[in-house]
C-alpha positions in Angstrom: -17.2 14.0 6.1 -16.3 12.9 2.5 -17.4 9.3 1.8 -15.9 6.8 -0.7 -19.1 7.4 -2.8 -18.4 11.2 -2.8 -14.7 10.6 -3.8 -15.9 8.2 -6.6 -18.4 10.8 -8.0 -15.6 13.4 -8.0 -13.2 11.0 -9.8 -15.9 10.3 -12.4 -16.7 14.0 -12.8 -13.0 14.7 -13.3 -12.4 11.6 -15.5 -9.6 10.7 -13.1 -8.6 7.1 -13.4 -5.7 7.6 -10.9 -8.2 8.6 -8.2 -10.4 5.5 -9.1 -7.3 3.3 -8.6 -7.2 4.3 -4.9 -10.9 3.6 -4.4 -11.0 0.0 -5.7 -10.0 -3.2 -3.8 -7.5 -5.4 -5.7 -10.2 -8.1 -6.2 -13.0 -5.7 -7.2 -15.9 -7.3 -9.2 -17.8 -5.2 -11.7 -21.2 -6.5 -12.7 -22.2 -5.1 -16.1 -25.7 -5.0 -17.6 -24.3 -6.3 -20.9 -22.1 -9.2 -19.7 -23.3 -12.3 -17.7 -20.0 -12.8 -15.8 -18.4 -10.0 -13.8 -15.2 -8.2 -14.8 -12.7 -9.1 -12.1 -9.6 -7.4 -10.6 -8.5 -3.9 -10.4 -6.5 -3.8 -13.7 -9.5 -5.0 -15.7 -12.0 -2.8 -14.0 -9.8 0.3 -14.3 -9.5 -0.5 -18.0 -13.2 -0.8 -18.3 -13.7 2.6 -16.6 -11.3 4.1 -19.2 -13.6 2.8 -21.9 -16.7 3.9 -20.1 -15.4 7.4 -19.6 -14.8 7.7 -23.4 -18.2 6.0 -24.3 -20.7 8.0 -22.2 -21.7 11.4 -23.4 -22.9 14.0 -20.9 -22.6 11.6 -18.0 -24.0 13.0 -14.8 -25.1 11.7 -11.4 -28.5 13.0 -10.4 -29.1 11.4 -7.0 -27.8 9.0 -4.4 -28.9 6.7 -1.6 -26.9 5.0 1.2 -27.5 2.0 3.4 -26.6 -1.6 3.3 -27.1 -4.4 0.8 -26.2 -8.1 0.4 -23.1 -8.6 -1.7 -23.0 -11.0 -4.6 -19.8 -12.7 -3.6 -20.5 -14.0 -0.1 -24.1 -12.9 0.7 -23.1 -10.8 3.7 -24.5 -7.4 4.3 -22.1 -4.5 3.4 -22.3 -0.8 3.5 -23.5 0.4 0.1 -24.4 3.4 -1.9 -26.6 3.8 -5.0 -25.7 6.5 -7.4 -28.4 7.5 -9.9 -27.2 8.7 -13.3 -28.2 9.8 -16.8 -26.0 9.7 -19.9 -26.0 9.3 -23.6 -24.5 6.6 -25.8 -24.8 7.5 -29.5 -28.4 8.7 -30.0 -29.7 6.8 -26.9 -30.5 8.4 -23.5 -29.6 6.0 -20.6 -31.1 6.1 -17.1 -29.2 4.0 -14.6 -27.9 3.3 -11.2 -24.5 2.3 -9.9 -24.6 0.1 -6.8 -21.4 0.3 -4.8 -20.6 -2.3 -2.0 -17.7 -1.3 0.3 -15.0 -3.4 1.9 -14.2 -3.0 5.6 -11.5 -0.5 4.7 -14.0 1.6 2.8 -12.8 0.9 -0.7 -15.2 -0.4 -3.4 -15.3 -4.2 -3.5 -18.3 -4.7 -5.8 -19.8 -2.5 -8.4 -23.1 -3.3 -10.2 -24.6 -1.2 -13.0 -28.2 -1.3 -14.1 -29.5 0.7 -17.0 -32.7 1.2 -19.0 -34.2 1.1 -21.6 -33.2 -2.1 -23.4 -32.3 -0.3 -26.6 -29.8 1.8 -24.6 -28.4 -1.4 -23.0 -27.8 -2.8 -26.5 -26.1 0.4 -27.7 -23.9 0.6 -24.6 -22.9 -3.1 -25.0 -21.7 -2.5 -28.6 -19.8 0.7 -27.7 -18.1 -0.8 -24.7 -17.1 -4.0 -26.5 -15.6 -1.9 -29.3 -13.6 0.1 -26.7 -12.4 -3.0 -24.9 -11.2 -4.5 -28.2 -9.6 -1.2 -29.2 -7.7 -1.2 -25.8 -6.7 -4.8 -26.0 -8.8 -5.8 -23.0 -11.1 -8.2 -25.0 -10.7 -10.2 -28.1 -12.4 -9.1 -31.3 -15.7 -10.9 -31.8 -15.6 -13.6 -34.5 -18.2 -13.6 -37.2 -21.0 -16.1 -36.5 -21.2 -19.2 -38.5 -17.4 -19.6 -39.0 
């Protein structure tokens, strides 16, 4: 049986944003390692994935785990999957996990990314912000002190 996590991995491998659209709830929340508040809603999260697919180099999933985990939104236990990945950003090698929480209909309702090392998190944050600004999904940062 093909799971939502399997379909997600295939969509990422194929860089298929249309397939991702079918896998996310309308009110999906995406918790990023570089932003304190989550990205919210399917349009924003799909836009973010467009940026991520351009930003990561040699992105590959190398493992997975399934079970249940408590969600951030309401604290209830939900079916979940952890996908272990490796990728590059610039000259940094990233190790990370994607934690997917599923809604009752099987679509992804929460998505949390954790990465290491800290220098890679910093490089990822800068690259993603530049991509979000380029795509009109975030305002350009203002110079500090002005």
